[in-house]
N, CA, C and O of each residue as an XYZ file, in Angstrom:
648
protein
N      -2.644    -14.070     20.627
C      -3.237    -12.832     21.079
C      -2.640    -11.832     20.484
O      -1.604    -11.873     19.820
N      -3.608    -10.519     20.841
C      -3.038     -8.395     20.672
C      -1.710     -8.460     20.580
O      -1.011     -8.052     19.652
N      -1.474     -8.839     21.294
C      -0.076     -8.761     21.729
C       1.397     -8.835     21.311
O       2.469     -8.273     21.532
N       0.630    -10.289     20.253
C       1.695    -10.669     19.951
C       2.562     -9.448     18.581
O       2.166     -8.322     18.280
N       3.800    -10.204     18.000
C       4.865     -9.354     18.079
C       4.120     -9.198     15.982
O       4.391     -8.257     15.236
N       3.387    -10.203     15.675
C       3.053    -10.260     14.590
C       1.751     -9.146     14.455
O       1.612     -8.387     13.496
N       0.711     -9.232     15.792
C       0.159     -7.715     15.413
C       0.201     -6.527     15.586
O      -0.761     -5.789     15.374
N       1.498     -6.081     16.066
C       2.609     -5.672     16.171
C       2.211     -4.588     14.283
O       1.737     -3.515     13.908
N       2.828     -5.861     13.715
C       3.499     -5.958     12.020
C       2.520     -5.729     11.638
O       2.589     -4.800     10.834
N       0.975     -6.304     11.860
C       0.000     -6.245     11.245
C      -0.814     -4.805     11.082
O      -1.183     -4.380      9.987
N      -1.017     -4.179     12.238
C      -0.934     -2.833     12.242
C      -0.106     -1.759     12.246
O      -0.285     -0.623     12.685
N       1.083     -2.399     11.549
C       1.631     -1.359     10.681
C       1.262     -1.381      9.655
O       1.069     -0.280      9.140
N       0.943     -2.763      8.737
C       0.876     -2.395      7.624
C      -0.637     -1.726      7.648
O      -0.851     -0.764      6.911
N      -1.340     -2.073      8.219
C      -2.860     -1.047      8.373
C      -2.570      0.157      8.655
O      -3.698      0.649      8.626
N      -1.434      1.529      9.070
C      -1.856      2.502      9.209
C      -0.942      2.967      8.461
O      -0.554      4.114      8.683
N      -0.316      2.136      7.295
C       0.601      2.222      5.753
C      -0.614      2.505      4.649
O      -0.826      3.429      3.864
N      -1.399      1.111      5.006
C      -2.508      1.833      3.393
C      -3.414      2.490      4.549
O      -4.172      1.537      4.723
N      -3.779      3.308      5.308
C      -4.273      4.238      5.962
C      -3.379      5.529      5.399
O      -4.060      6.527      5.163
N      -2.391      5.611      5.228
C      -1.334      6.675      5.238
C      -1.129      6.900      3.620
O      -0.969      7.972      3.035
N      -1.182      5.585      3.077
C      -0.923      5.955      1.163
C      -2.280      6.950      0.509
O      -2.325      7.432     -0.623
N      -3.315      7.073      1.589
C      -4.530      7.617      1.119
C      -3.780      9.630      1.065
O      -4.103     10.369      0.134
N      -2.657     10.211      2.433
C      -2.335     11.613      2.475
C      -1.001     11.403      1.496
O      -0.393     12.398      1.102
N      -0.642     10.268      1.181
C       0.780     11.061      0.781
C       0.577     10.945     -0.910
O      -0.146     10.214     -1.587
N       1.618     12.080     -1.295
C       1.291     11.177     -3.263
C       2.043     10.623     -3.315
O       2.965     10.490     -2.510
N       1.762      9.876     -4.814
C       2.192      8.243     -5.191
C       3.687      8.828     -6.689
O       4.498      8.178     -7.348
N       3.366     10.207     -6.606
C       4.604     10.207     -7.580
C       4.062     11.854     -7.838
O       2.990     12.419     -7.620
N       5.255     12.255     -8.360
C       5.145     13.766     -8.592
C       6.082     13.890     -9.541
O       7.244     13.495     -9.445
N       5.310     14.750    -10.991
C       5.591     14.945    -12.311
C       6.623     16.701    -12.109
O       5.839     17.649    -12.084
N       7.682     16.999    -12.018
C       8.063     17.745    -12.863
C       7.750     18.361    -14.589
O       8.053     17.903    -15.691
N       7.147     19.362    -14.234
C       6.534     20.046    -16.389
C       7.416     21.140    -15.889
O       7.705     21.766    -14.870
N       7.691     21.029    -17.176
C       8.154     22.524    -18.418
C       6.899     23.374    -18.061
O       5.855     22.741    -18.216
N       6.691     25.100    -17.467
C       5.803     25.370    -17.322
C       5.288     25.423    -16.527
O       4.404     26.264    -16.690
N       5.241     24.836    -15.250
C       4.295     24.335    -14.242
C       5.501     23.640    -13.063
O       6.593     23.089    -13.198
N       4.603     24.020    -11.843
C       5.620     23.694    -10.471
C       5.186     22.621    -10.834
O       5.808     22.471    -11.886
N       4.307     21.404    -10.678
C       4.416     20.356    -10.308
C       3.275     19.653    -11.432
O       2.644     20.317    -12.255
N       3.182     18.302    -11.275
C       1.774     17.673    -10.868
C       2.001     16.428     -9.772
O       2.923     15.619     -9.670
N       0.930     16.588     -9.093
C       0.966     15.648     -8.004
C       0.188     14.566     -9.134
O      -0.319     14.827    -10.225
N       0.328     13.123     -8.332
C      -0.500     11.668     -8.548
C      -0.496     11.468     -6.811
O       0.353     11.191     -5.963
N      -1.689     11.722     -6.824
C      -2.462     11.613     -5.297
C      -3.425      9.969     -5.623
O      -3.771      9.890     -6.801
N      -3.778      8.957     -4.893
C      -4.707      8.375     -4.796
C      -6.394      9.030     -4.613
O      -7.221      8.350     -5.221
N      -6.832      9.960     -4.036
C      -7.384     10.334     -3.621
C      -6.857     12.378     -4.722
O      -5.893     13.099     -4.461
N      -7.580     12.535     -5.443
C      -7.061     14.050     -6.372
C      -7.161     14.904     -5.337
O      -8.374     14.890     -5.127
N      -6.612     15.748     -4.434
C      -6.316     17.043     -3.817
C      -7.306     18.591     -4.693
O      -6.923     19.076     -5.757
N      -8.227     18.961     -4.123
C      -9.160     20.139     -4.440
C      -7.709     21.575     -4.762
O      -7.102     21.918     -3.747
N      -7.428     22.045     -5.682
C      -7.117     23.217     -6.031
C      -7.544     24.281     -6.362
O      -8.563     24.326     -7.052
N      -6.717     25.736     -5.861
C      -7.368     26.488     -6.557
C      -7.681     27.218     -8.220
O      -7.180     26.676     -9.205
N      -8.419     28.284     -8.341
C      -8.318     28.808     -9.788
C      -6.382     28.844    -10.440
O      -5.875     28.437    -11.485
N      -5.918     29.393     -9.460
C      -4.352     30.383    -10.013
C      -3.913     29.206     -9.725
O      -2.869     29.497     -9.141
N      -3.974     28.121     -9.724
C      -2.742     27.356     -9.383
C      -1.730     27.177    -10.242
O      -1.961     27.383    -11.433
N      -0.676     26.845     -9.908
C       0.522     26.859    -11.149
C       1.418     25.598    -10.894
O       2.640     25.494    -10.999
N      -0.076     24.119    -10.316
C       0.749     23.322    -10.886
C      -0.951     22.180    -11.437
O      -2.099     22.170    -10.993
N      -0.220     21.345    -12.623
C      -1.691     20.643    -13.063
C      -2.168     19.912    -11.958
O      -1.451     19.204    -11.251
N      -3.668     20.124    -11.773
C      -4.701     19.156    -11.102
C      -4.457     17.207    -11.181
O      -3.681     16.342    -11.587
N      -5.159     17.317    -10.794
C      -5.467     15.262    -11.122
C      -6.713     15.498    -11.474
O      -7.499     16.363    -11.087
N      -6.835     14.554    -12.329
C      -8.599     14.765    -13.054
C      -9.068     14.160    -12.815
O     -10.207     14.627    -12.795
N      -9.105     12.633    -12.368
C      -9.604     11.523    -12.035
C      -9.265     10.561    -10.376
O      -8.127     10.512     -9.909
N      -9.906     10.200    -10.015
C     -10.114      9.472     -8.941
C      -9.358      7.846     -9.342
O     -10.105      7.050     -9.911
N      -8.291      7.510     -9.121
C      -7.473      6.131     -9.586
C      -8.183      4.917     -8.784
O      -7.487      4.055     -8.248
N      -9.170      4.893     -8.741
C     -10.428      3.619     -8.702
C      -9.667      2.623     -8.258
O      -9.677      2.165     -7.116
N      -8.615      2.082     -9.686
C      -8.101      0.865     -9.408
C      -7.396      0.822     -8.348
O      -7.765     -0.010     -7.520
N      -6.232      1.629     -8.019
C      -5.234      2.149     -7.188
C      -6.225      1.819     -5.887
O      -5.970      0.816     -5.221
N      -7.344      2.656     -5.533
C      -7.096      2.399     -4.154
C      -8.143      1.150     -3.477
O      -8.375      0.986     -2.279
N      -8.729      0.277     -4.731
C      -9.214     -0.899     -3.922
C      -7.860     -1.329     -3.361
O      -8.181     -1.491     -2.184
N      -6.148     -1.714     -3.442
C      -5.568     -2.113     -3.243
C      -5.028     -2.059     -1.667
O      -4.692     -2.882     -0.816
N      -5.140     -0.613     -1.774
C      -4.774     -0.338     -0.201
C      -6.122     -0.956      0.888
O      -6.038     -1.813      1.768
N      -7.004     -0.376      0.561
C      -8.671     -0.520      1.413
C      -8.181     -2.124      1.294
O      -8.193     -2.539      2.453
N      -7.736     -3.253      0.354
C      -8.127     -4.312      0.230
C      -6.854     -4.837      1.447
O      -7.061     -5.871      2.082
N      -5.595     -4.046      1.673
C      -4.471     -4.919      2.111
C      -4.981     -4.223      3.540
O      -4.247     -4.724      4.392
N      -5.823     -3.378      4.138
C      -5.429     -2.951      5.395
C      -6.551     -3.533      5.521
O      -6.584     -3.482      6.750
N      -7.546     -4.072      5.231
C      -8.888     -4.314      6.094
C      -8.312     -5.757      5.866
O      -7.958     -5.772      7.045
N      -7.841     -7.160      5.340
C      -7.052     -7.950      5.389
C      -5.949     -8.197      6.702
O      -5.845     -9.197      7.412
N      -5.140     -6.860      6.753
C      -4.563     -6.981      7.532
C      -4.927     -7.520      9.350
O      -4.766     -8.403     10.192
N      -5.687     -5.809      8.975
C      -6.627     -6.036     10.425
C      -8.163     -7.161     11.014
O      -9.099     -7.393     11.779
N      -7.546     -7.402     10.157
C      -9.277     -8.744     10.279
C      -7.759    -10.008     10.431
O      -8.179    -11.159     10.313
N      -6.384     -9.953     10.629
C      -5.955    -10.770     10.507
C      -4.982    -10.264     12.042
O      -3.976    -10.758     12.551
N      -5.469     -9.585     12.260
C      -4.894     -8.952     14.013
C      -6.156     -9.520     15.018
O      -6.082     -9.321     16.230
N      -6.728     -9.875     14.725
C      -8.172    -10.037     15.375
C      -8.776    -11.708     15.106
O      -9.899    -12.083     15.441
N      -7.743    -12.555     14.434
C      -7.787    -14.443     14.581
C      -7.300    -14.829     14.927
O      -6.967    -15.955     14.559
N      -6.782    -14.171     16.047
C      -4.861    -15.073     17.233
C      -5.651    -16.593     16.886
O      -5.117    -17.381     16.104
N      -7.045    -16.928     17.586
C      -7.399    -17.675     18.026
C      -7.353    -18.943     16.927
O      -7.359    -20.118     17.296
N      -7.300    -18.477     15.350
C      -6.938    -19.136     13.987
C      -6.453    -18.821     13.764
O      -6.537    -17.734     13.191
N      -5.143    -19.618     14.047
C      -3.961    -19.214     13.499
C      -3.784    -19.279     12.070
O      -3.294    -18.326     11.464
N      -4.197    -20.483     11.409
C      -4.005    -20.886     10.229
C      -4.791    -20.114      9.151
O      -4.510    -20.116      7.953
N      -6.158    -19.229      9.927
C      -7.182    -18.172      8.942
C      -5.810    -17.260      8.690
O      -5.316    -16.871      7.632
N      -5.321    -17.041     10.283
C      -4.557    -15.947      9.930
C      -3.562    -16.057      9.006
O      -2.952    -15.037      8.686
N      -3.277    -17.136      8.506
C      -2.093    -17.170      7.970
C      -1.593    -16.843      6.538
O      -0.682    -16.306      5.908
N      -3.607    -17.984      6.349
C      -4.128    -17.440      4.821
C      -4.502    -16.077      4.865
O      -4.577    -15.708      3.693
N      -4.817    -14.998      5.748
C      -5.396    -13.620      5.099
C      -4.070    -13.010      5.183
O      -3.804    -12.278      4.230
N      -3.268    -13.114      5.988
C      -1.799    -12.248      5.214
C      -1.089    -13.409      4.487
O       0.136    -13.302      4.446
N      -1.521    -14.277      4.023
C      -0.785    -14.807      2.397
C      -1.587    -13.817      1.076
O      -0.939    -13.424      0.106
N      -3.197    -13.498      1.271
C      -3.700    -13.045      0.611
C      -3.356    -11.282      0.503
O      -3.273    -10.313     -0.252
N      -3.297    -11.527      1.207
C      -2.752     -9.673      1.762
C      -0.758     -9.560      1.422
O      -0.049     -8.553      1.420
N      -0.532    -10.426      1.276
C       1.547    -10.709      1.035
C       1.034    -10.233     -0.822
O       1.506     -9.284     -1.449
N       0.006    -11.193     -1.317
C      -0.309    -11.281     -2.985
C      -0.711    -10.406     -3.184
O      -0.191     -9.932     -4.195
N      -1.845     -9.457     -2.547
C      -1.784     -8.226     -3.355
C      -1.307     -6.609     -2.753
O      -1.682     -5.482     -3.076
N      -0.234     -7.140     -1.659
C       1.031     -6.106     -1.638
C       1.648     -6.186     -2.817
O       1.962     -5.185     -3.462
N       1.904     -7.575     -3.252
C       2.720     -7.699     -4.834
C       2.423     -7.501     -5.679
O       3.255     -7.356     -6.575
N       0.988     -7.363     -5.949
C      -0.141     -7.259     -7.069
C       0.512     -5.580     -7.346
O       0.918     -5.190     -8.441
N       0.496     -5.053     -6.541
C      -0.486     -3.596     -6.047
C       0.980     -3.014     -6.298
O       0.854     -2.347     -7.325
N       1.963     -2.954     -5.985
C       3.409     -3.092     -5.956
C       3.629     -2.591     -7.451
O       3.721     -1.490     -7.995
N       3.674     -3.989     -7.878
C       4.094     -4.016     -9.887
C       3.375     -3.049    -10.110
O       3.969     -2.015    -10.415
N       1.574     -3.000    -10.034
C       0.987     -1.791    -10.637
C       1.181     -0.853    -10.212
O       0.368     -0.219    -10.884
N       1.827      0.199     -9.299
C       2.232      1.046     -9.425
C       3.300      1.192     -9.818
O       3.649      2.367     -9.702
N       4.080      0.524    -10.273
C       5.483      0.925    -10.365
C       5.344      0.770    -12.251
O       5.640      1.495    -13.200
N       4.931     -0.144    -12.137
C       4.654     -0.244    -14.122
C       3.889     -0.291    -14.808
O       3.999     -0.997    -15.810
N       2.867      0.393    -14.574
C       0.929      0.828    -14.959
C       1.156      2.693    -14.546
O       1.710      3.652    -15.083
N       0.474      2.476    -13.470
C      -0.641      3.691    -12.801
C       0.487      4.795    -12.824
O      -0.053      5.741    -13.397
N       1.088      4.966    -12.671
C       2.581      6.337    -12.818
C       2.913      6.547    -14.279
O       2.825      7.682    -14.746
N       3.330      5.413    -15.112
C       3.985      5.881    -16.248
C       2.286      5.966    -17.007
O       2.572      6.733    -17.926
N       0.969      5.716    -17.171
C      -0.080      5.665    -17.471
C      -0.724      7.526    -17.016
O      -1.427      8.269    -17.701
N      -0.236      7.715    -15.893
C      -0.402      9.163    -15.897
C       0.550      9.950    -16.108
O       0.223     11.127    -15.953
N       2.094      9.706    -16.536
C       2.873     10.681    -17.235
C       2.256     11.162    -18.505
O       2.099     12.324    -18.880
N       1.785      9.512    -19.376
C       1.239      9.860    -20.803
C       0.203     10.648    -20.220
O       0.700     11.753    -20.005
N      -0.831     10.633    -19.906
C      -1.974     11.532    -19.839
C      -1.685     12.517    -19.742
O      -2.330     13.341    -20.391
N      -0.475     13.028    -18.816
C      -0.160     14.394    -19.044
C       0.522     14.746    -20.079
O       0.451     15.941    -20.367
N       1.135     14.111    -20.705
C       1.363     14.248    -21.928
C       1.268     14.634    -23.542
O       1.913     15.179    -24.438
N      -0.668     13.606    -23.136
C      -1.696     13.858    -23.746
C      -2.031     15.253    -23.925
O      -2.443     15.894    -24.891
N      -1.686     15.606    -22.498
C      -2.414     17.430    -22.401
C      -1.492     18.272    -23.258
O      -1.905     19.231    -23.909
N      -0.294     17.902    -23.237
C       0.505     19.089    -23.449
C       1.324     19.500    -23.283
O       1.821     20.463    -23.867
N       1.929     18.580    -21.987
C       2.484     18.921    -20.792
C       3.613     18.002    -21.031
O       3.444     16.799    -21.230
N       4.911     18.652    -21.008
C       5.697     17.857    -21.003
C       6.560     17.634    -20.320
O       7.476     18.437    -20.142
N       6.472     16.187    -19.616
C       7.080     15.651    -18.106
C       8.748     15.772    -18.324
O       9.136     15.280    -19.384
N       9.374     16.128    -17.803
C      10.933     16.311    -17.283
C      11.375     15.493    -16.692
O      12.217     14.782    -17.241
N      11.004     15.251    -15.350
C      11.260     14.090    -14.385
C      10.251     13.960    -13.595
O       9.663     14.859    -12.996
N       9.929     12.253    -13.580
C       9.345     12.157    -12.128
C       9.900     10.949    -11.205
O      10.505      9.878    -11.249
N       9.257     11.892    -10.318
C       9.849     11.514     -8.157
C       9.204     10.562     -7.985
O       8.094     11.069     -8.149
N       9.039      9.667     -7.802
C       8.313      8.608     -6.858
C       8.062      9.248     -5.693
O       8.907      9.933     -5.118
N       6.652      9.023     -5.199
C       6.360      9.992     -3.257
C       6.639      8.856     -1.904
O       7.299      7.848     -2.160
N       6.295      8.993     -0.971
C       6.101      7.865     -0.238
C       5.054      6.844     -0.201
O       5.078      5.721      0.302
N       3.897      7.618     -0.996
C       2.867      6.445     -0.501
C       3.783      5.403     -1.764
O       3.240      4.310     -1.926
N       4.804      5.587     -2.455
C       4.589      4.425     -3.695
C       5.965      3.079     -3.039
O       6.399      2.041     -3.539
N       6.182      3.633     -2.052
C       6.968      2.596     -1.234
C       6.688      2.113     -0.504
O       7.229      1.039     -0.238
N       5.560      2.681      0.341
C       4.352      1.646      1.166
C       4.529      0.444      1.036
O       5.203     -0.203      1.837
N       3.664     -0.316     -0.515
C       3.525     -1.875     -0.617
C       5.036     -2.400      0.240
O       5.132     -3.152      1.211
N       6.207     -1.626     -0.602
C       6.845     -2.924      0.075
C       7.285     -2.716      0.723
O       8.359     -3.316      0.693
N       7.150     -1.839      1.892
C       7.933     -1.681      3.750
C       6.354     -2.900      3.675
O       6.669     -3.467      4.722
N       5.596     -3.324      3.434
C       3.870     -3.859      3.756
C       4.018     -5.349      3.104
O       3.175     -6.191      3.414
N       4.921     -5.641      2.336
C       5.199     -6.412      1.933
C       6.303     -7.654      2.693
O       6.111     -8.866      2.789
N       7.551     -6.785      3.189
C       8.297     -6.789      4.494
C       7.905     -7.689      6.153
O       8.365     -8.598      6.844
N       6.819     -6.754      6.150
C       6.274     -7.113      7.096
C       5.165     -8.002      7.422
O       4.662     -8.311      8.503
N       4.841     -8.423      5.904
C       3.842     -9.261      5.542
C       4.550    -10.126      6.526
O       4.391    -10.245      7.741
N       5.696    -10.923      5.368
C       6.741    -11.642      5.694
C       7.184    -11.883      7.292
O       6.928    -12.977      7.795
N       7.593    -11.248      7.777
C       7.665    -11.217      9.262
C       6.849    -11.358      9.676
O       7.052    -12.406     10.290
N       5.224    -10.876      9.996
C       4.084    -11.272     10.521
C       3.744    -13.046     10.250
O       3.368    -13.876     11.078
N       4.031    -13.218      8.808
C       3.972    -14.582      8.601
C       4.074    -15.474      9.411
O       3.215    -16.187      9.932
N       5.864    -15.404      9.590
C       7.050    -15.918     10.175
C       6.168    -16.195     11.423
O       5.506    -17.162     11.801
N       6.478    -14.711     12.004
C       5.959    -15.164     13.463
C       4.518    -15.627     13.971
O       4.282    -15.452     15.166
N       3.368    -16.299     13.031
C       2.382    -16.529     13.379
C       3.243    -18.122     13.286
O       3.949    -18.786     14.044
N       2.787    -18.232     12.094
C       4.216    -20.062     11.578
C       5.038    -19.928     13.166
O       4.301    -20.223     14.107
N       5.976    -19.661     13.412
C       6.830    -19.875     15.039
C       5.900    -19.955     16.100
O       6.265    -20.636     17.058
N       4.205    -19.148     16.193
C       3.704    -19.702     17.307
C       2.745    -20.730     17.252
O       2.319    -21.281     18.268
N       2.421    -20.987     16.217
C       1.726    -21.992     15.705
C       2.763    -23.455     16.191
O       2.324    -24.379     16.876
N       3.901    -23.389     15.760
C       4.748    -24.648     16.386
C       4.830    -24.433     17.387
O       3.965    -25.067     17.992
N       5.657    -23.608     18.294
C       5.569    -23.451     19.654
C       3.526    -23.892     20.412
O       3.348    -24.160     21.600
N       2.488    -23.848     19.488
C       1.793    -24.561     20.524
C       1.059    -25.962     20.234
O       0.171    -26.573     20.828
N       2.018    -26.283     18.739
C       1.841    -27.484     18.579
C       2.755    -28.245     19.093
O       2.255    -29.354     19.283
N       4.455    -28.195     19.597
C       5.283    -28.372     20.507
C       4.481    -28.519     21.968
O       4.914    -29.472     22.615
N       3.848    -28.085     22.355
C       3.211    -27.579     23.491
C       2.000    -28.671     24.174
O       1.732    -28.795     25.369
N       1.278    -29.520     22.811
C       0.695    -29.806     22.870
C       1.220    -31.389     23.153
O       0.800    -32.192     23.985
N       2.256    -31.533     22.186
C       3.333    -32.634     22.568
C       3.385    -33.351     23.591
O       3.311    -34.574     23.707
N       3.550    -32.328     24.542
C       3.872    -32.194     25.567
C       2.951    -32.732     27.199
O       3.267    -33.245     28.273
N       1.648    -32.211     26.504
C       1.234    -33.299     27.710
C       0.566    -34.539     28.015
O       0.536    -34.956     29.173
């Protein structure tokens, strides 16, 4: 049912996926500039900005939060078929693990390297709030998976009593 605890966990995973588009993945402190921000979708900047605008959209990074959000949203409404719900949550979990590794090991490092290639000296990298969302999603998906399996076990035991 929709009012189950796993639905709450999955709804929070969906909200975190949506929020990841509004918070920066990383902020690079650079010498000579205020900062360079790295978001899933580049911000529009004015002509006299004192920070370096992001050049491209990170299409490879955008796909993960969209897929994780959609899978968790679909899993919420599959409460009648708990085994399919378990599979959707497992796939979302796998994507979250890949996305977290992808963020920390490749995306942010490649953006820092791209800034250095432009001749900008990156002095410090600060991971943004959006960078920690996949870790929270992993925890929530584990909790949702456990709650779904607990429900399935409860239903099976009640069927045995009949």
